[in-house]
Structures are given as C-alpha cells and as structure tokens.
N, C-alpha and C positions, 0 to 999 in steps of 0.2 A: 503493497500499500503506500509507504512510503518513496518508493521508486515510479510510483505510478504519479502521484505530486510531483515529484522533483521534475519530473520531464514537463509534465506540463506548464510547471512555472517556468523551464528552461526556454521552450518553445516561445511561451508570452514573451519573452526578455528580448530574444532573438527577434522578434519581428518587427520592431521599427529597421535593424539592419539590416535587414531582406528587402527592405523599399528604396533602403539608401543604396545597397548595392546595385538594384536596379537603374537608378538613375546615373552612378558613378561609371556602370558596364555601359548606358548609351549614349554619357558624354563622353566616353571614351573612344570610343565606337563612330561617332560623329568629328574626331577631332580637336575636341574642345577638352579645355583643363576638366580633371573630374573633382568633384565634391567627394569629400571625408565618407566612408563607409559607415561613420558612427555619427553621418549628420542628423540622422531622426534623433538620436538621445538627446542631441543639444537643442535641436528645435522641441522638444518636449520641456527641456528646463528652462527655456526664455519663456515660452506658453505659460508657466508656471508660475512664471515671478511673474505673468503683464495683469495689468486691471481686468476683470473684467467688467463688461460693460453689455447691459441689455436695455435693447430700445421700449421708450414708454407703452411702445404698440403692441408688444408681448404679452402673453398670458404666464400663467404658471409652466405652461407644456415645456417651453423655452430653460427653465431652471431643470426639469426632470428627465426631459427627454433623452440630452446625453448620455444620461446612466440608464436608461430604457433601452439604449443603442448600445452600448458597451455589453450588458449583462445577458440576451440571451447566446450573445459571441464565446463569451465566455464559457455557459453553461456547456454550448455543442464541443470546448475543447473537453470536456470529461468524457465525450462518448466518442471521441475518435478510436480509431485502432490504435494498440500496443506500439511504441516504439520499440521497445528493447522486450528481449523473452522474459518471459518471467512475470511480466509487469501485470498488474489488475488493471481489466477493460469491462467496461460497460455491455454484452453481449447482445443483450434486447432493443436497443435504438436501433430503428429504421430505417430508411430514405423519406419518408414522411415524416418523423420529426424532426431531424438535421433541418432540411427543409423549411419544412415552418417557424423553427428556431430564428433561424436566416432571414425569412420573411419576416418576423414577425422586428427583427432589427431595422431592416429595410423599412418597414411599416411607421415606426417611431424616429425612422431619420427623414420621412416625405411630413410627418406629423410637423418635426420642426423645423422642415424650411417653409411648410404652409403659414406656421404659427409667426414667422418673422414681418407678415403682412406688407412686404415689400414684392415688387413682379417677378425679381430674381430668383427667391424661394419659391414662388408658387409653379412658375416655371420648370424650374429644377426638380419640383416633385413630381407633377403631370410627367413631364419626361421618365423619370423613374421608375412609374406606375407602370407606365406603357411598357419600358423594357423587362422588371419583372415581372409581368406577366406573362412573358413568353418564356420567361427564363425559368421559373417555378416547373412545369410541367415537363421541361426538359431536363433539369435536373432531378424531380423523382425516377422517370424513366430509365437513366444513364446509371442512376446507382441501383435502382432494384433491378437491370438486367445483370451488371456485375456481382449482385448476389445471389442472385440465381447463380451464376457460374460459380459462385463460390459455395453453392450447398446451404446458403444460412442467407434469411434475410436479415440480420444483425450485420450491421455494418462492422462494428467491431470485429464480431467472429469471422465474417467475410473474409477482413483482414488479413488476419490468424488462419483461417483455411486456405487461404491465395499463398501466402508463405509459405507452406508447410507443402502444399501440392496444387502446381499452377494445371489449369486445364486446358494443354497445347491443344488439344483438338475445336476446344473453341478460339482459339486465336483471332481469329477472321474478328469474331464477336466484340472482344476486347478493342481488336483497333478498333471496330466502330465508335465503340461508346469513350472509347481516351479521348479521340478526335473530339466529341461533342463533349464531354467535362472540358477542356481544355479549350474549347470554344467560349463554355461555359464561365469556366475561371476567370476570364479575360472582361467577358460580359459584366459579373456583380463585382467585380472589384476595378470600375469605372476605368481599362487599362484601352487602349487603342486596339483597334479600329473602333471599339463602341463610343469613351470616352476619353478626350483626353485630360489628366490629371493635374499637370503643369500648367494649363491655360486656364482664363478668366475672361475667354471670350463669351460675351453672351450669347452669339447664335451656336457655340457649340458646348459649351458647357454642360453639366448634368449634376453629381455629384459635387462640386465646387460652388453650385449654384445654392442649394439647399444651406452652406455652410457658411454663407459668400458674408452674413451677418454675425457670426459669432465671434471671440475671441476672448485670450485668457485659457484658464480651466475649462471652461467648455469645450473649447477647439480642441484643446491637449486631449480629450477622453476623446473625442469624434475624432482625431488624428489617430490615437491608439486603437480605435475597433476597427478601422480602415488597413490597419497593419496585421490586427488578430484574423480579420476577418481573409486576408490575403493567405496568412499562415494556416488557416481550415481548409482553406481549398486545398495550397500545394501540399498537405501533410494529406488530405486525401487522396489525391493525386498519385503522391508518393506511394501510400500505402495499400492503395487498390487497384494500381496501373505498375508500378515498379515494385511487386513486392518479394524484395530478396533486402537480405542481411538479417531479420531478425532471427536467423540461428545461432550469430556469435553472441558474446557476452555483451552485456552491457554498455560496457565505454566505446566499444567499435561498434555495436549497433546501433546504439544513439548517434557516433561519428558519421556513419555512413547513414543514418536518414538524414544530418544533415547538409550532409555532399548532396543526398538528392533535391532539397530544398532550395538549395544553391545553384542545382543545373534545374530548374525550377524557374527560378526566376532569372537565369541566365537565358532561356528558349524565348521568355517574356520578353526582356529587354532586345535579342535580335529582333522578335517581332516586331517593336513598337519601330524599332529606328527604321527598317526594312517595308513600313506597311504603312496608309496615309490612312487618316480618318474619315470612316464613314460617314456620309451624310443622315439626320436620324431619317429617314424615308426609307433609307439602304439597311437600316439595322434589322425590321423585321427581315430580310431573307438572311442573313447571318443566322439569326437565332435560329429562324428557320433552318436553318442547314441543319445547325445542332438536335432538333427535333426528330428529323430524316434520319440521324447518323443514331439518334438513342434508340427508332423504331427498325433501326436495320439492324443495330444490336440484338435485341431482344426475338426477331424474327430469324436470323441466323444462326443463333439460338437453337430455338425450334428444329429449325430443320437439319440442322445438323446433331441435333442430341437425338434426333426420332432417330 
C-alpha cells in the first residue's frame, strides 16, 4: 500500500516536468533557445505568490470551481493501472468511471469559464463542450475495446493482464485502439491540432479562453490540473498500449514507466511541430476518425476472436 501511494505522489510531482519537457523539445526542434524543463515548477511557485484577483461579476463558483476541476483528476490517479509489480491497484473501475470523472472535471472547467461573465470565457466553454461531446464516446469505446482484449473490464486489472500476457492475435485491434486513444490524448489535453495551449488568439483558443480571467492560486490549481490530466492520459497509454516493464523490480519498473511517459511526450512534441492547428469546424472530422478507429478495434476483435 505504501508503494501504491508513493508511485501516485511521484507521478503527480513529475506532471509539470512533462509539459515543460514538451515545450523545451518543441523549441529545440524549431531551433529556438529551449526553456528549462523545470519551468513548470517555477511558474507554479510564481503563481502561488501572486495576488488572487476575482472579478465582481463572478459568483462563488469561481472560488470553488478550481478545486472541483482538480479533485476528480486526483481521484482518477488512484484508479490507474499499477506502475510496478506487487503494488496495490483498484481492479473494478471500468472505462465509464474514468471517462465520467474526467468529464466531471471538464464540466467544472466549463462552468468556471461561464462564470467569468466574459465573452472569451463563454466562447471557450462552448467550444470545450463541443469537443468533449465527441471525445467521451470515443474514449469509452477505446478503453472498453482494450479491456475486452485484456480479458477484464477493470482498467487496472486489464493493465496487469496485458503486462503478463499480451494477446498478439489481436495486434490489429490494438493498433486501431492505440491510434484512437492517441488522438483523444491530443484532444482532451488541448494540444495541436485540436487546440494550441501557447496562444491567446481569440479565434483559436479553447482551454486558455476559459481561464483567461484567473490569476494567483486559482490559476496555479488549474495549471496543475492540466498537467495531471496529461499524466493520466499518458499513463493509460503507457500501461494499456506499451505493457512492458512491470516484471522488473520496483525501482527499475518505475524508471521504465517514466521513460515511456517521456517517450509519449516526445511524440506529442514531434506531432505539434509538424502539424498545423485545425480550424474549429474541421475538429469533428479528426474526432470522428477516433470514433471510427475505436469501432474498428471492436469489430476486428470480434472477427479475429470468432
């Protein structure tokens, strides 16, 4: 049980490091002077020391919403597949529970954007609702498909089963599910081509529009929630689609898992450097592609398993 809590705390602590690593990698690939990979911790420290200013137009929602955005994501951290062998894990949580908790966090974030009483906040919230409506069914289908191939609907147990015995006969289904989940990883975390987290251009921003009026501690909490959400998706991708390393001792297994997370972050950086952001009305085509690949994964599973 101690190992269980230690791994969760370590994953939370390295969350800002991953996002800073993505920024540094992108700047290096663009032949710019890269930022420090510890910039996320510096930004958090600065925001914690800044004055928190709340608009007179807002209600109590702005005061409580940042904590309600972070809380469901912290709960999901306890439901992830184990990182090291012998660690405790929750075996009965399925795709619906994880997707529902992530959607609950997104709901409070949209509520926060609407409560700011600004045009940008409302615009960002409506766009986020539009994207989430397409992401959620694809995410449920993808995780459900992988769980079926692993022989258990529980996400934690599915990760363990895949690490112990990878069903190579369903490699095609895994490929389709992996493509679908990686698209969802980019969409849910507001990465290019769905959103650009490094811009404040009103024509393109989604996530940044909802938190444009935040500062101080509240903004630090929201930024922490964003980094934890990325760790959640990267951890699920590493555990379900790269299920190796669990057979080693605890320190080596955890080190292998961290390497997998940084590998996923590198893929994200490479994709963002070589891809342009899609226009808003083109995003359903991309997310529809994720749904198609999720269905293909299920269909090929039943066809090859028959």
